[in-house]
C-alpha positions as CSV (number, residue, x, y, z in Angstrom):
1,M,6.0,49.8,20.9
2,S,5.3,46.9,23.3
3,F,2.2,46.0,21.2
4,F,4.6,45.2,18.3
5,I,6.8,43.1,20.5
6,V,3.8,41.1,21.8
7,A,2.5,40.7,18.3
8,A,5.9,39.6,17.0
9,I,6.3,37.0,19.9
10,A,2.8,35.7,19.3
11,T,3.3,35.4,15.5
12,S,6.7,33.8,16.0
13,T,5.2,31.3,18.4
14,A,2.2,30.5,16.1
15,V,4.5,29.9,13.1
16,S,6.8,27.7,15.2
17,V,3.9,25.7,16.5
18,Y,2.4,25.2,13.1
19,G,5.8,24.2,11.7
20,Q,6.3,21.6,14.4
21,V,2.9,20.1,14.0
22,E,3.2,19.9,10.2
23,A,6.7,18.4,10.4
24,G,5.3,15.7,12.7
25,K,2.5,15.0,10.2
26,A,5.0,14.8,7.3
27,Q,7.3,12.5,9.2
28,Q,4.4,10.2,10.1
29,E,3.1,10.2,6.5
30,S,6.6,9.4,5.3
31,L,7.0,6.4,7.6
32,E,3.5,5.2,6.7
33,R,4.4,5.3,3.1
34,Q,7.6,3.4,3.9
35,A,5.6,0.8,5.7
36,E,3.4,0.4,2.7
37,E,6.4,0.1,0.4
38,E,7.8,-2.6,2.8
39,K,4.5,-4.5,2.6
40,L,4.6,-4.5,-1.2
41,A,8.2,-5.6,-1.2
42,A,7.4,-8.4,1.2
43,E,4.6,-9.6,-1.1
44,A,7.0,-9.5,-4.1
45,R,9.6,-11.5,-2.1
46,E,6.8,-14.0,-1.1
47,L,5.8,-14.5,-4.8
48,Q,9.4,-15.0,-5.8
49,R,9.9,-17.6,-3.1
50,R,6.9,-19.5,-4.2
51,Q,8.0,-19.5,-7.8
52,E,11.4,-20.8,-6.8
53,L,9.7,-23.5,-4.7
54,N,7.6,-24.6,-7.7
55,K,10.7,-24.8,-9.8
56,V,12.5,-27.0,-7.2
57,L,9.4,-29.2,-6.8
58,A,9.1,-29.6,-10.6
59,A,12.8,-30.5,-10.9
60,N,12.5,-33.0,-8.1
61,A,9.5,-34.7,-9.8
62,V,11.3,-34.9,-13.1
63,S,14.5,-36.2,-11.5
64,M,12.5,-38.9,-9.6
65,A,10.6,-39.9,-12.7
66,A,13.8,-40.1,-14.8
67,G,15.8,-41.9,-12.1
68,G,13.2,-44.5,-11.3
69,V,13.9,-44.1,-7.6
70,S,11.7,-46.4,-5.5
71,G,10.4,-45.9,-2.0
72,V,10.4,-42.2,-2.3
73,T,7.6,-40.6,-4.2
74,P,7.5,-37.1,-5.7
75,E,4.6,-36.4,-3.4
76,S,6.7,-37.2,-0.3
77,I,9.5,-35.0,-1.5
78,A,7.1,-32.2,-2.3
79,L,5.5,-32.6,1.1
80,E,8.8,-32.4,3.0
81,S,10.0,-29.5,0.9
82,A,6.7,-27.7,1.4
83,K,7.0,-28.2,5.2
84,Q,10.5,-26.7,5.3
85,V,9.6,-23.8,3.1
86,S,6.4,-23.1,5.1
87,A,8.4,-22.8,8.3
88,S,10.9,-20.5,6.7
89,E,8.1,-18.4,5.1
90,G,6.3,-18.1,8.4
91,M,9.4,-16.6,10.1
92,I,10.0,-14.3,7.1
93,A,6.3,-13.1,7.2
94,V,6.4,-12.4,10.9
95,S,9.7,-10.5,10.4
96,D,8.1,-8.4,7.6
97,K,5.0,-7.6,9.6
98,L,7.1,-6.6,12.6
99,K,9.1,-4.2,10.4
100,Q,5.9,-2.7,9.0
101,A,4.5,-2.3,12.5
102,Q,7.7,-0.7,13.8
103,L,7.6,1.9,11.0
104,R,4.0,2.8,11.8
105,R,4.9,3.1,15.5
106,Q,7.8,5.3,14.6
107,G,5.4,7.5,12.6
108,A,2.9,7.8,15.4
109,M,5.8,8.6,17.8
110,A,7.2,11.3,15.5
111,R,3.8,13.0,15.3
112,S,3.3,12.8,19.0
113,T,6.7,14.1,19.7
114,A,6.1,17.0,17.3
115,N,2.8,17.8,19.0
116,I,4.5,17.8,22.4
117,G,7.2,20.1,21.1
118,A,4.5,22.4,19.6
119,T,2.7,22.5,22.9
120,S,5.9,23.4,24.7
121,T,6.6,26.1,22.2
122,L,3.1,27.5,22.6
123,L,3.5,27.6,26.4
124,D,6.9,29.2,26.1
125,G,5.5,31.8,23.7
126,A,2.6,32.5,26.0
127,G,5.0,33.1,28.8
128,K,7.2,35.5,26.7
129,T,4.1,37.3,25.5
130,A,2.8,37.8,29.1
131,K,6.2,39.2,30.2
132,A,6.3,41.6,27.2
133,M,2.9,43.0,27.9
134,P,2.8,46.4,29.5
135,E,1.5,46.5,33.1
């Protein structure tokens, strides 16, 4: 009779440990996938910002040419606009990279936490198994 109890405890422990480890892996994979999706979204936003900048620069050049403004060249306007956009894009890029890194860290932490939980379950199960064994 006690053999069946020991076997049941050992089986339950093994299944629980396996489930915890696999859940940690799944959560890590999910967060890694989310980080990749964020990377692609950041690249799309970057492309859109560049297209908008090109439209603004082209409109400025046309406006300057049509207005005959002197002392200010389309190149100087383009340079100033590019400086401002570059600073803004730099901050956005850093923010995007930090978000991706945070998601990856969360994934690694989830897996690590699941492994620690699995180890704890394994040790608890071993203790219960030892107590259930006949002397």
